[in-house]
Structure formats: C-alpha cells, structure tokens
N, C-alpha and C positions, 0 to 999 in steps of 0.2 A: 741315628745311624744312616749311612748312605746306601744307595742301591747301584747295581751295575746293569747296563743295557748292552746286550751282545747281539748285533745283527748277524744272521747266519744264512748262507746259501750254499748247500752242497759242500759242507766242511767236515765230512766224516773222517778225514785224515788228520784234522787238527783240533776239532772241538773238544775232545776229552782233555787234551793238553791245556787248552785255554781254560776250561772249567777247573782243572786241577790247580792252576795258578790263582784263579779268581776266588775259589772257595777258601783260600787261606786268608783272604782279606776280612777285616772286621766290617762286614756289610750286612744289610737287612735282607734284601731280595736280589736275586739274579734273574733278570728279565731277558729271556731268549726270544728273539724275533726271527722265526723261520719263515722264509718266503720263497716259494717255488722250489723247495728241496725235492730232488728226485733220487737221492742216495739214501744212506742209512743214518743220516744225521739225527732225525727225530728218534729213531730207535735207540741210538747211542745215548742221547741226552736223557731219555726216559729211564735208562738203566741206572741212573745215579739217584740213590734214595736220600735226597736232601730236600727238605720241605721249603727251603729258601728259593728253589728254582720255580719260576713261573714261566710258562711257555706260551707265546702268542704265535699261532700257526696259520699261515695262509698258503693254500695250495698253489695259487698263482703268484708269479713274481711281482714284487712291488717296485722294482727298479732300484737304482743306486741311491743310497742315503735315506730313502723314505722309511725303511725299517728303523733307522735311528730315531726318527721323529715319532713313529708309532710307539716305540718303547718309552720315549720321553713323555709322551702324553699319558701313558699308562702309569708311569712312575709319579707323575704329577697328580693323577687321580688317587694314588695311594699316599698322598701327602709326603712325598720324598723330601728329605733334607738336602739332597744333592745326588747327582747321578754321574757315575763313571762310565764312559763309552769305550768298549774294547771290541774290535772286530773278531769274528769267529775264526779267522785264519792267523791271528797273532799268537803263535804257539811258542815264541821265544821265552827265555828266562827273564821276564820283565817285572817280576813281583816287586822289587824295590822301587821301580819307576812308578808303578801303579799306586804304591803307598805314598809316594811323593805328590802325586796328583791329588789324592784325597787329603793329604796334610795341608795342601794349599787351600782347600775349601775350609779347613779348620781355621785358617788365618784370614778368613773373610774375603778370599779371592772368589770371584764369580765365574770366571772361565780360566781353568788351568790347562795349559797346553804342553805338548811334547815337541821339542826341537828334533826333527828327524833328519836334519842336514848338518850335523856337526862334522868338522874336519874334512869337508869335501872341497877340494881345490880345483877339480875338473869334472864337468858334467857333459853328458851327451847333448847333442844339439836340441833335441826335443825337451829333455829335462831342463835345460837351461832356459828355454822359452817359457815353460810353465813357471819356473822359479822367478823369472822376471815379472810376470803378471802378479804372482803372489807378493813379491817385494813391493811392486808399485801400489797395490791396494793397501798394504800395511803402511806405506809411506803416506798415501792419501789420508789415511785415518790417524796419522801421527803416532803410529804404533811400532814403526820399524826399529827405532832405537832400542825398544824393550823386547820386541818379539822376533826381530829378524825375519826369517821365512816361515816361522811357526804359524800354523793354521789348523782349525778343526778338521780340515779336509784330510789330513795325514797324521796318523798316529793316535794312540789313546789320549783322551782328554776328559775333562770333567766340568760339569755345570752346577752351580749352586742352586738352591731352591728359588732364590730371587731370579736367577737367569731363566730357570725352567718356567717360571710363572710369567715372565715379562717378554721373552723372545717368542715370536709367533712360530708355530710348528713349521711353516714353510721356510722360516729362517734356519731352523735346525736341519731341514731336509736339503737345503742348499748351503753347505757349511760356511763359505765366506760371508754369507749374509749374517751369520751369527755375530761375526766381528763388527759388522756395520751397525747392527741393532744394539750390540753391547756398548759401542761408542756413543750412539745417540742417547742411550738410556743412562749413561754415566756408570756403567758397571766396571768392576775391576778385572783386568786381564793380566795374566802373568805366565811366563814359561816356567814350569815347575820341574821339568826333567828333560834329559836328552837321551835319545835312543837312535843309534844308526839304523837305517832302514833294514839292512841285512840282519840285524839282531832281532827284528820283529819275527823273523822266520816266515814271513808271508811268501807263498809260492810265486815264482816268476810266471807272468802271463805272456800270451802270444803277442806278436808285434801289433796286430790290428787292435787288440785290447789297449795296448799302451797308447796308440794314436787316439782312440776314442776317449780314453780317460783324460789325456792331455787336453783334448778339445772340450771335454766336459768342464774341467777345472778352469780353463781360460774363459769359457762362456760364463761360468759362475762368477768369476772375478769381474767380468764386464758388467754383470748384473749388480755386483757389489758397488762398482763405481756409480752406476745409475741411482741406486738406493741412497748412496752417500750424498748425492746432489739433489735428492728428492725429485728425480726425474722418472718417467715411465720405465719400468724394467724392460730391458732388451738384452739380447745376446748377439747383437749385430756388431761386427768388427769390420769397418769399411764395407765392402761388398759381400762379406761372408757372414753366415749365421753359424756361430760356434755352438753346435747342438750336442755332438757326442752322444752320450747316453741320456741326455736330458729328456728327450721325448718318451723314454721308457719309465720315467718317474710317475708313479700312480698317485697323483695329488687327489684324484677323485676318491680313492680308497682312504687316503689320509684324512680327508674331510669327513667321510662317512664314519671313520673310526672315532674322530674327535667328537662328532655329534652324538654318536652312540654312547660314548663314555659319559658325556654330560648328563644324559637322561637315564643311564643304566639300562640301555636297550639290550634285548636278548642277542643282538648281533655280536656283542662283545663275548658272551659266553660261547657262542658258536666257534670262536677262534682261540679260546683259552684252555689251557691245562693248568689247574691251580691245586696246590695241596688242600686237603679237606679242612685243615685248621683255619684257613682264611676265607673259606667260602661263606656265602650267605646261608641262612637256614633253609633256603628253598629246596635244597637237596642234600640234607645232612648225612644220608646213608652212603653217599658215593665218595670214593677217595679222590676222584678227579672229575672235572667238568668234561663231558664228552665233546668231541670236535665234530662240527659239521662245516665243511668247506663250501663256499659259495663261488660260483663263477661270476666274475665281475665284468 
C-alpha cells in the first residue's frame, strides 16, 4: 500500500477537510509534516483517532517544499511502496483525482502529475511568465508533448518507491529538479489527472506572496536547466538572482533529518508523534512519542 505526505503550515481552516478526503484512500500511513505552525493545526490533527496518522512536528519553519522532502525521507525509511503528496490547504473535492494519481503508480508510473492548467486561454502577466519557464524546462527535457505545463511544483502528485529511492532529497525539495532527475534516471512520468487551480480550494494569497512564489519557481526552473546540462546549479537569470523564498529553505535541517533517520538517532523521536502500535519497544507503555522541539 501507498502512503500520503501532507506538508502543513497554519492550515487550521483546511486541514480537517484535507484529512477527511485522504482518509478515504486505500493508504497505509498519512505523514503530516507540521513546520512552524502557530495556530490550532496540531491540536486539530491530534483530535483524529486514526493510527495511520504519523506527525512530524518542527516548531521552526522549514521553508517552502522542504517539508515535502522531510516526509518523503520518512516514508522511504518505512519502506513505502509509493507516496502521494497533498498540500495541507488543498481542501477541494479532489478524491477521484487522488485515486487517479495512485492508480498511475499501479501502472508502474514513477511520477504521476496533476495538470492544474486545463482550459486556460488567458493568464495574468506574472502567471504567464512562470508558465513560460515551466514549459521551456519541460521542452528541454523533451517532456512537453506528454506533460504540457504539469510539474511537481503545483498540485497533488505521486512518486513510486523507485523514484523515492533514486531522486535525491534536494531534488524533491526543489520540485522542478525532480523532473530533471527522473529524466536522467529513465523514470516514467505521466499526467494522471487534471484539476483546475480553483478546484483545489487553496486560499488566495497576498500580492507580495504571488511575486515571491513566481520568483521561486522561475529560479527553480533555472536550476533545472543547469542540472539538465550538468552545469553548476545557479539561480542567476542575466543580472538577476531569482531567489524568492529559496533562502528560507532549511536544507540544513533536511540534511540533519536524513542523517538521523539513517542511524535511528533520537533526533527523529524528538519530532515524531506516532501511534504506539508502530513504535519500537523502547517505550511500549506510551501511546505517543513525546515531542521535544529544538531551535535550529
């Protein structure tokens, strides 16, 4: 069976709806990655008495996309057969779409993607610019004919066990790099479903956020071009450094998490809430692993 990774940051308004949808899927574990939450998200998720829910909790923010890689590493440690990624604000009625993504893994697809841009004939200037970079990267990888604008950056998607094992965590933390690595490794990539962005029910963000997200995605694509040509990774576009939210990505914590998982270091338990039935025998009397947060 497959697992689900849900990155979450201050999603008290949507997380229960997301979990209600995901819990209907035939999955093994739901891996919540809470990072820097200051609202009631943790309290709400712990109110659901389902032993499939594993929570990875960091008091500090991990930055954009790093939680996805943290969850992927944990799923890999649990010998996952494949992982479905759903953001904690995707509260729309997308159950059939999520099933389609998992069904693609059953058909030996290694990366199953969502097309979040169906039926759009006109885009705002900023969105058009971002789409152009996505399209150009997919064209560079000779994927555009099959994928169009689809990318792990946007919308729910899934990775096979083979993809989880072979794509570096940094590649998952910078989504366009996943496509580059998959191409280099000969993995199978397919668009499995389509969801209009508004049907995800993700809340609209402020204008500054939209600009920073756009700059992040463009910079990620620039890194993708460099990786595709086996050149040093860069976010330089002419005289500009396309940083966006990239400097906030906590690759140091991602590396520490990876190393701790490999040797079963207590650092992992300090950030885990796990049902007692899957705990080690080190603390059999406890229902959950206690959380101790560390300042990084």
